[in-house]
C-alpha positions as CSV (number, residue, x, y, z in Angstrom):
1,L,4.3,26.4,5.2
2,D,7.5,24.4,5.1
3,R,7.5,20.6,5.7
4,G,8.3,21.1,9.4
5,E,5.2,23.2,10.0
6,R,2.6,21.0,8.4
7,P,0.2,19.2,10.7
8,L,1.1,15.5,10.8
9,N,-2.5,14.4,10.9
10,A,-3.2,15.8,7.4
11,F,-1.6,13.3,5.1
12,D,1.2,14.7,3.0
13,P,2.9,12.2,0.7
14,D,6.3,13.9,1.3
15,L,6.1,12.6,4.9
16,V,6.2,8.9,4.1
17,D,8.1,6.5,1.8
18,I,6.1,3.9,-0.1
19,T,7.4,0.8,-1.8
20,K,5.5,-1.8,-3.8
21,D,6.3,-5.4,-4.8
22,F,4.7,-8.5,-6.3
23,V,5.8,-11.9,-4.9
24,P,6.1,-14.0,-7.0
25,S,6.6,-11.4,-9.7
26,S,5.6,-14.0,-12.4
27,I,2.0,-15.1,-12.4
28,T,0.3,-17.8,-14.5
29,T,-3.2,-17.4,-15.7
30,G,-5.4,-17.7,-12.6
31,G,-2.3,-17.8,-10.4
32,I,-1.9,-15.9,-7.2
33,S,0.7,-13.4,-6.2
34,T,1.0,-11.2,-3.2
35,L,1.1,-7.5,-3.7
36,T,3.0,-5.9,-0.8
37,L,2.9,-2.2,0.0
38,N,5.3,-0.8,2.6
39,I,4.4,2.6,3.9
40,T,7.3,4.0,6.1
41,N,7.1,6.9,8.5
42,P,10.7,8.1,8.9
43,N,9.6,10.8,11.3
44,G,9.9,10.9,15.0
45,V,6.1,11.5,15.5
46,E,3.0,9.4,14.7
47,I,1.1,10.2,11.5
48,T,-2.7,9.5,11.4
49,G,-5.3,9.6,8.7
50,V,-3.0,8.3,6.0
51,N,-4.8,7.4,2.7
52,V,-3.1,5.5,-0.2
53,S,-4.6,4.6,-3.6
54,D,-2.9,2.1,-5.9
55,P,-4.2,1.2,-9.4
56,L,-3.7,-2.4,-10.4
57,P,-2.5,-3.4,-13.8
58,V,-5.4,-4.2,-16.2
59,Q,-4.8,-8.0,-16.0
60,I,-4.5,-8.1,-12.2
61,S,-7.6,-8.4,-9.9
62,L,-8.2,-8.7,-6.2
63,A,-8.1,-12.4,-5.0
64,G,-8.8,-11.9,-1.3
65,A,-8.8,-9.6,1.7
66,A,-5.9,-7.4,2.6
67,T,-3.8,-8.2,5.7
68,F,-2.4,-5.2,7.6
69,Y,0.7,-5.2,9.8
70,N,1.6,-2.3,12.1
71,C,-1.0,0.0,10.5
72,G,-3.1,1.0,13.4
73,S,-6.5,-0.3,14.4
74,T,-8.8,1.7,12.2
75,R,-8.0,1.1,8.5
76,T,-10.0,-0.1,5.5
77,M,-9.5,-1.3,2.0
78,T,-11.9,-0.7,-0.9
79,G,-11.8,-1.2,-4.6
80,T,-11.1,-4.0,-7.1
81,T,-9.2,-2.2,-9.9
82,T,-7.8,0.6,-7.8
83,L,-7.1,-0.4,-4.2
84,S,-7.7,2.4,-1.7
85,F,-6.5,2.2,1.9
86,T,-7.8,4.7,4.3
87,D,-7.4,5.7,7.9
88,I,-3.9,4.2,8.4
89,T,-2.0,5.2,11.5
90,L,1.8,5.2,11.3
91,A,3.7,5.1,14.5
92,A,6.9,7.2,14.8
93,N,9.8,5.6,12.8
94,S,7.8,2.6,11.7
95,T,6.6,0.8,8.6
96,C,3.0,-0.3,7.9
97,T,2.9,-3.4,5.6
98,I,-0.2,-4.2,3.6
99,K,-0.4,-7.6,1.8
100,V,-3.1,-8.2,-0.8
101,P,-3.5,-11.5,-2.8
102,V,-4.0,-10.8,-6.4
103,S,-4.7,-12.9,-9.5
104,S,-3.9,-12.5,-13.2
105,S,-6.2,-13.0,-16.2
106,S,-3.1,-13.7,-18.4
107,P,0.4,-14.9,-17.6
108,G,3.0,-12.2,-17.0
109,S,5.7,-10.7,-14.8
110,W,4.7,-7.8,-12.7
111,T,7.1,-5.3,-11.3
112,P,6.2,-2.0,-9.7
113,P,7.0,1.2,-11.7
114,P,10.1,3.1,-10.4
115,S,9.2,5.5,-7.7
């Protein structure tokens, strides 16, 4: 099947664009930063059942609950060292933003790897 023939309710990473950022990028020991994931659906139709996993750097840990913006009504987050987001719904031509507070066990600057 080519990309145009794939069912859009079966998640295919080629159907979305994902960006990741830490704000602030520098964290002191015990300090808090916000990890932001943007999952963009550039397609003209809704995509359902999107699942995303994101491993955290070794020194980074979860510091609170995730906040979801424009991600549909049924979605969950699990994990503490690898964050897993499941059942995300992306409206046509939209971006789901997930913000997660994280803390560091040692000072450092955190930038996402190039995509």
